[in-house]
VEXBAMI-78901 format. One record per residue (C-alpha): x, y, z; residue in one letter. Coordinates in steps of 0.2 Angstrom, whole numbers, plus 5000, padded with zeros to 4 digits. Layout:
<recs>
XYZA
...
</recs>
This chain:
<recs>
505240344543X
505640494554X
507340514546X
506540514529X
505340644534X
506740744541X
508040744528X
506940714512X
506340894510X
508040984511X
508940844501X
507540854488X
507741044488X
509641034486X
509440904472X
508241014463X
509341164464X
510841064457X
509840994443X
509241164439X
511041224440X
511641084428X
510241124415X
510641314416X
512541294413X
512541144402X
511241194390X
510641354381X
508841284377X
507341364385X
506441264398X
504941224386X
506141144373X
506941044387X
505240984392X
504840934375X
506540834373X
506140754390X
504540684384X
505240604368X
505340744355X
506740704343X
508240824344X
508440934329X
509841064333X
511541044340X
510941114357X
509540984357X
510840844354X
512040924368X
510540924380X
509940744376X
511640664374X
512840764385X
511940854399X
510640724404X
511740574404X
513140664413X
511940714427X
511240534427X
513040464428X
513540584442X
512040524453X
512340344450X
514240344453X
513940454468X
512640324474X
513840184472X
515340274481X
514240334495X
513540154498X
515340084496X
515940204509X
514540164521X
514839974520X
516640004523X
516340104538X
515039994546X
516039834543X
517639904550X
516840024563X
518040154556X
517240324552X
518740364541X
518640214530X
518140234512X
518640164495X
520040304494X
520740294512X
520740104511X
521740094495X
520340004485X
520040144472X
521940164468X
522039974466X
520539974454X
521340124444X
523040044443X
522239884436X
521239974423X
522840074418X
523839914417X
522439824407X
522239974395X
524039994391X
524539804390X
522939724385X
521739854378X
520439724371X
520339634388X
520139794397X
518739854386X
517739694387X
518139654405X
518639814413X
517439794428X
518239624433X
519939694431X
519539844442X
518739724455X
520339614455X
521439774458X
520339844471X
520339674480X
522239654480X
522439834486X
521239814500X
522039644504X
523739734505X
523039864517X
522339724528X
524039634528X
524839804534X
523639854547X
522939684553X
521139644555X
521039734572X
521939884564X
520539914552X
519539994566X
520840134569X
522040254561X
523240114556X
522140064541X
521940244535X
523740274535X
524140104527X
522840144514X
523640314510X
525340234509X
524640104497X
523840254487X
525540334485X
526340174480X
525040124467X
524940304461X
526840294457X
526640134448X
525240194438X
526240354433X
527640244428X
526540144417X
525740294409X
527440374406X
528040224396X
526740254383X
526640394371X
525540554373X
524240464363X
523640394379X
523340564386X
521440524388X
521940414403X
522540564412X
520740644410X
519940474415X
521140454430X
520640634436X
518740584436X
517940604419X
516040624419X
515940704402X
514740614390X
514340604372X
512940474374X
512040354386X
513240214384X
514140224400X
512540264410X
511640114402X
513140004406X
513240054424X
511340044428X
511039854426X
512639814436X
512339934450X
510539884454X
510839704459X
512339764470X
511239894478X
509839774482X
511039644490X
511839784500X
510139834508X
509839654513X
511339664525X
510439774537X
510139644551X
511939584550X
512639754551X
511539794566X
512239634574X
514039684570X
513839844580X
513639734596X
515439664593X
516139504585X
515739404601X
513939474602X
513539444584X
514139264585X
513239234601X
511639284592X
511939154578X
512839254565X
514239174555X
515439314555X
516739274541X
515539244527X
514539394531X
516039504532X
516739434516X
515039474507X
514939654514X
516739694509X
516539614492X
515039714488X
515939874494X
517439824482X
516239794468X
515339964470X
517140044470X
517639944454X
516039994445X
516340174448X
518140174443X
517740074427X
516340204423X
517140364427X
518940344434X
519540404450X
518340504461X
518940534479X
518140574495X
516340554491X
516340384499X
517140464515X
516040614516X
514340534512X
514240414527X
514840544539X
513540664533X
512240534534X
512640504552X
512640694556X
510940704548X
510240574560X
510440404552X
510640274566X
510040114560X
511140024547X
509940024533X
509540204536X
511340244535X
511540144519X
510140234510X
510540404516X
512440374511X
511940324494X
510740474492X
511940594499X
513340524488X
512340554473X
512040734478X
513840764483X
514540704466X
513140804456X
513640964466X
515540934463X
515140904445X
514241064444X
515741154451X
516841064438X
515641114423X
515641294429X
517441304431X
517741224414X
516641354406X
517641494414X
519341424411X
520341374395X
520541194400X
519241064406X
519141044424X
518940854429X
517640814442X
518840714452X
519840864455X
518240964461X
517840824473X
519640824480X
519541014482X
518040984493X
518540824501X
520240854507X
519740994519X
518340884525X
519640744529X
520640864539X
519040914548X
518540734551X
520340694558X
520040834570X
518340764576X
518640584575X
520440554581X
520540474598X
521840444610X
522140264603X
522640344587X
524040444593X
525240304588X
527040304593X
528340294579X
529840184582X
531140144569X
531939964569X
533339954581X
535039984575X
536840004581X
537240154593X
538640214581X
539340194564X
540440044562X
542040034552X
541139904541X
539740024538X
540840164534X
541840064521X
540239994513X
539540174511X
541140234504X
541240094492X
539440124486X
539840314484X
541240264472X
540340114463X
538640184460X
539140344451X
540440244441X
539040124436X
537940274431X
539240344420X
540040184413X
538740044412X
537540064398X
536339964387X
536339974368X
535639864354X
537139744356X
536839724375X
537639784390X
539339874390X
540639944402X
541540084394X
541840264395X
540440354385X
540840454370X
541040644372X
539340684365X
538440554376X
539440614391X
538940794388X
537140734390X
537440614404X
538440704417X
537140834420X
535840704424X
536940614436X
537440774445X
535640834446X
535040664452X
536340664466X
536040844471X
534140814472X
534340664483X
535540754494X
534340904496X
532840794499X
533740694512X
534340854521X
532540914521X
531940754528X
533240754542X
532740934547X
530940894547X
531040734557X
532140814570X
531140974570X
529340904573X
530040754582X
529140644570X
530040514560X
528540504548X
528940684542X
529640704525X
529340854512X
528340744501X
527240654514X
526940824523X
526340904507X
527741034505X
528340964488X
526540974482X
526441154488X
528041194477X
527341094463X
525641184463X
526441354464X
527541314448X
526241224438X
524841354442X
526041494437X
526441394421X
524641364417X
524041544421X
525541634414X
525941524399X
527641444396X
528541304405X
528741264423X
530641294421X
530341474416X
529841524434X
531041554448X
531341434463X
530741574474X
528941544469X
529141364473X
529841404490X
528341514494X
527141374489X
528141254500X
528141374515X
526241404514X
525941214515X
527141194530X
526241334539X
524541264536X
525141084541X
525841144558X
524241254561X
523141104558X
524240984567X
524441084583X
522741004590X
523540834590X
525240884597X
525940854580X
525740664583X
526640564569X
525140474561X
523940624562X
525240744555X
525640624540X
523740604536X
523540794537X
525040814525X
524340684513X
522640774513X
523440934509X
524440854496X
522940774488X
522040944488X
523541024479X
523740874467X
521940894462X
522241064457X
523841014447X
522740894437X
521941044428X
523541054417X
523540864414X
521740854409X
522040974394X
522840834385X
524040944375X
525940924371X
526341044385X
525340944398X
526240784393X
527840874396X
527240924413X
526840744417X
528640704414X
529240844425X
527940784439X
528840614439X
530440704445X
531340694428X
533240734425X
532940724406X
532840914403X
534240964416X
535641044406X
537441084412X
537041254419X
535541194429X
536441044435X
537941144442X
536741274449X
535741134458X
537341054465X
538041214471X
536341254480X
536241084488X
538041104494X
537641264502X
536041184510X
537241054517X
538341184525X
536841274532X
536041114539X
537741064547X
537741244554X
536041214562X
536541054570X
536541114588X
534841194585X
534141024578X
534940924592X
534141034605X
532441044596X
532340864594X
532540844613X
530940954616X
530541134618X
530841134637X
532641064635X
533041184621X
532441334630X
533341284646X
534941274636X
534741454630X
534041414612X
532941554605X
531341454600X
530541604590X
532141614580X
532741434578X
531041344574X
530541464560X
532241474553X
532441284552X
530741264545X
531141384531X
532741294527X
531841124526X
530441194515X
531641294504X
532841144501X
531341044495X
530641184485X
532241214475X
532441024471X
530641024465X
530941184454X
532341094445X
531740914444X
529940914449X
529240824465X
530340684472X
529440564483X
530040464498X
531940504497X
531640624511X
530840484522X
531940344517X
533740414518X
533640484536X
532840314541X
534240214533X
535540334541X
534840304559X
534640114556X
536540114551X
537040194567X
536940384563X
536140434580X
536940604582X
536340744571X
537940794562X
538240604558X
536440584552X
536540744541X
538140684532X
537640494530X
535840534525X
536440654512X
537640524505X
536240394505X
534940514497X
536140554483X
536540374480X
534740324480X
534340454467X
535840414456X
535340234456X
533540284452X
534040384437X
535140244431X
533740124433X
532540234424X
533740244409X
534240064408X
532939954415X
531739964400X
532940024387X
532640114375X
531140184385X
531540294400X
530640334416X
530940484427X
532140464442X
530840524454X
529540394448X
530840254451X
531240334468X
529440344472X
529140164468X
530640104478X
530340214493X
528440184493X
528839994493X
529940024508X
528640124517X
527339994514X
528439854519X
528939934535X
527139964539X
526739784535X
528039714547X
527339824561X
529039914563X
528340094562X
526640104570X
526640034587X
525440054602X
</recs>
């Protein structure tokens, strides 16, 4: 009661202000006419119809969806005792989204009739994968959040691959995936309401069990609580709320993370108080984010999705929460699987054989209407094929070099240009320039991409200094920055135009539009980057040993560190400018090199570069041939392969160790 008396007045005032703001920007009707329509007067003009069938249902849907996400976040956080748990950070929302995308593209009738069940299945499988990765005990700490973010990256890559297999006529899925609250009637609102109310009622009955859970598993069982069924019911309710919200409006991130934390900051202490306050604050948060999206949509040429607005608000909040909530137990040590101390002759021969065989396969093995063939392609086909192969290999080389530099520089094997957000910085700079200035992303210089990448790197190191650039913390901060920038990039995708679909292909890391001149330019740039990285080998050796050792050996830290950072960011940005963002190659190739025995810096540089080039060459060939005649971008294939590697390593407990 005291909590209600304390937070009800300001919450009501904020809600009233947001409703007034929505009515002001969403309708040109005078207040008197709005009142008439609210009490049942039939609409007569277009503005009447817009108010009754667009503005009002949009506000209602925002409140209901925010309520569902806030309640789901509170359930996740109370069950796991993890204040960073949410439908987004535990992978449930991405699983529901992927299930809906797959259902819509493969079995649209099934998805239309049973979309909520598909979403629930996807959310449950994704959450189960996170539990398998982190373990039940790991759900209480940063293990689960990092595992959830890794699952998000993997499932996002798979969803992108599915979308790119279809034509631009499925462009509405991009809008929906970005979080679409736009309405043309009350259908979705009336669909959600009767499904939401029973789940809400059942969730509120869990208060006593959640209170017992706070005493610990042993304490709860000692008081007569049967733990497993209760936890299953609570998690199932949270997953159901997540599935309902994704089915209704698509991907809305961070509301389920922010609302419970704000509820506790407001004074909610008892479980039921936290559930109710989280639900109310979730509705207010999403209504406010939607108001920002509506205002931005009115001011800009393109529609701004509400999900992008929530990410713009929520990603900085995640960084802030990491700073407040990260404990000593979360500063996890990172150890790669053990490998040989040096490269063996057998390994060298295998790498050399792969370096000859894979490019040969990429050039000579192809699929046609008659089947598979091994033949030298005709001159016309070869003219289009060799730039793609060269560009893919050069991009893989560059991302591997950037990953080696970053992992040595910040002494963090979780570092890579995509996980730390540098590729997102370059992407945002190029896409932002293309959207605001008109034209294609290829019309702008790589210097703009380098500037965006360097800005993100500077922010990352600034935010990460508090945690001593700990591996898991730095990775999560980078992922949060990447989510912020990716949300801004969705502005272009939501337009649904032909140019936007071309940008989607570029965002997958496509070699499709790389011509001979661009391929040669990228290859020469990456060879120069290889030479520079090799020249920096002494710096990287000393910096990876620690600042004290490096300074004691006479290394100028104010020169070496910024120069190395600039080189890593520049390499990733140049690759992004030519191909688009390429994920996980910068993480995977350096790891493979070390596990094969490349312990010295110079050996790791060379071997990781070769492995990165081979990985991208293989990805480009698979993208061309696996689903012939349809094609997938090489970066998307690499993201699926690399994301699977990352998730499998986490699942086997070979990266995050106490």
